[in-house]
C-alpha positions as a Markdown table, in Angstrom:
| # | Residue | x | y | z |
|---|---|---|---|---|
| 1 | Met | -35.9 | 154.4 | 79.6 |
| 2 | Tyr | -33.9 | 151.5 | 77.6 |
| 3 | Asp | -33.7 | 150.6 | 74.2 |
| 4 | Ala | -35.4 | 146.8 | 73.8 |
| 5 | Ser | -32.9 | 145.4 | 71.2 |
| 6 | His | -32.2 | 141.8 | 72.3 |
| 7 | Ile | -30.1 | 138.9 | 71.3 |
| 8 | Arg | -32.0 | 135.5 | 71.7 |
| 9 | Leu | -31.4 | 131.4 | 71.0 |
| 10 | Arg | -35.2 | 130.8 | 71.0 |
| 11 | Glu | -35.1 | 126.8 | 69.9 |
| 12 | Ala | -32.2 | 124.8 | 69.0 |
| 13 | Ser | -32.7 | 120.8 | 68.5 |
| 14 | Leu | -30.0 | 118.1 | 67.7 |
| 15 | Thr | -31.2 | 114.6 | 66.0 |
| 16 | Tyr | -29.3 | 111.4 | 65.7 |
| 17 | Ser | -30.8 | 108.3 | 63.5 |
| 18 | Leu | -29.1 | 105.1 | 64.3 |
| 19 | Thr | -27.5 | 103.5 | 60.6 |
| 20 | Glu | -29.3 | 101.0 | 59.1 |
| 21 | Lys | -26.2 | 98.6 | 59.6 |
| 22 | Met | -26.7 | 99.1 | 63.5 |
| 23 | Leu | -30.7 | 98.5 | 63.5 |
| 24 | Glu | -30.1 | 94.9 | 61.1 |
| 25 | Lys | -30.6 | 92.4 | 64.0 |
| 26 | Thr | -33.1 | 94.5 | 65.5 |
| 27 | Pro | -37.1 | 94.4 | 65.0 |
| 28 | Phe | -36.7 | 98.5 | 64.2 |
| 29 | Gly | -37.2 | 99.9 | 61.1 |
| 30 | Asn | -35.5 | 103.6 | 62.3 |
| 31 | Ile | -34.6 | 104.6 | 65.7 |
| 32 | Ser | -33.3 | 108.3 | 66.3 |
| 33 | Phe | -33.0 | 110.0 | 69.2 |
| 34 | Ser | -33.3 | 114.3 | 69.7 |
| 35 | Leu | -32.3 | 116.6 | 72.4 |
| 36 | Ser | -34.0 | 120.4 | 71.9 |
| 37 | Gly | -34.2 | 123.1 | 73.9 |
| 38 | Gln | -36.2 | 126.7 | 74.2 |
| 39 | Asn | -35.3 | 129.9 | 75.3 |
| 40 | Leu | -31.8 | 129.0 | 75.9 |
| 41 | Tyr | -30.1 | 132.3 | 75.7 |
| 42 | Val | -31.4 | 136.3 | 75.9 |
| 43 | Lys | -28.8 | 138.8 | 76.1 |
| 44 | Ala | -31.0 | 142.6 | 76.4 |
| 45 | Val | -28.0 | 144.5 | 74.6 |
| 46 | Asn | -28.4 | 148.0 | 76.2 |
| 47 | Ile | -30.5 | 147.4 | 79.3 |
| 48 | Pro | -28.1 | 146.9 | 82.4 |
| 49 | Asp | -27.5 | 143.1 | 83.6 |
| 50 | Ala | -28.4 | 143.8 | 86.8 |
| 51 | Phe | -32.0 | 144.4 | 85.5 |
| 52 | Asn | -32.4 | 140.9 | 84.2 |
| 53 | Ile | -35.2 | 141.9 | 81.9 |
| 54 | Asp | -36.8 | 139.8 | 78.7 |
| 55 | Pro | -37.9 | 142.6 | 76.2 |
| 56 | Glu | -40.5 | 140.3 | 74.9 |
| 57 | Ala | -42.7 | 139.6 | 78.0 |
| 58 | Leu | -44.9 | 142.0 | 79.4 |
| 59 | Ser | -45.9 | 141.5 | 83.3 |
| 60 | Val | -49.2 | 143.5 | 82.8 |
| 61 | Gly | -50.8 | 141.2 | 80.5 |
| 62 | Thr | -52.7 | 142.1 | 77.3 |
| 63 | Gly | -54.2 | 145.6 | 77.0 |
| 64 | Asn | -52.7 | 149.2 | 76.8 |
| 65 | Gly | -48.8 | 148.2 | 78.9 |
| 66 | Gln | -47.1 | 148.4 | 76.1 |
| 67 | Gly | -43.6 | 150.7 | 76.9 |
| 68 | Leu | -43.9 | 149.8 | 80.7 |
| 69 | Glu | -41.7 | 147.4 | 82.6 |
| 70 | Phe | -42.2 | 146.0 | 86.1 |
| 71 | Gln | -39.3 | 144.0 | 86.1 |
| 72 | Thr | -40.3 | 141.1 | 84.4 |
| 73 | Gly | -38.0 | 137.9 | 84.0 |
| 74 | Pro | -36.9 | 136.0 | 81.6 |
| 75 | Thr | -39.0 | 133.4 | 80.0 |
| 76 | Ser | -38.3 | 129.9 | 81.7 |
| 77 | Lys | -35.6 | 127.7 | 79.6 |
| 78 | Arg | -37.3 | 124.3 | 78.6 |
| 79 | Tyr | -35.3 | 121.3 | 77.4 |
| 80 | Ser | -36.7 | 118.2 | 76.0 |
| 81 | Phe | -35.1 | 114.3 | 75.0 |
| 82 | Gly | -36.9 | 112.0 | 73.0 |
| 83 | Ile | -36.7 | 108.8 | 71.2 |
| 84 | Lys | -38.5 | 107.7 | 68.1 |
| 85 | Ala | -38.7 | 104.2 | 66.7 |
| 86 | Thr | -40.4 | 102.4 | 64.0 |
| 87 | Phe | -40.6 | 99.1 | 63.5 |
């Protein structure tokens, strides 16, 4: 039995907007670029690294499985890139 204390970087995002001076000779009012990611880092502090377990994920689904662990892997990392333009 292990303590389920953990450290998690659930979501991070970075957005950059072009300045008005950069856009003055274009038909755009604003252009911004964004990068974001979810589930970027998970470290189960008191669980050995060899187990690679995500303490928030239940492999038994819904029901009365709290406290049982069946080697549920970490939630997948997701990355996204976006462009937003206004006229």
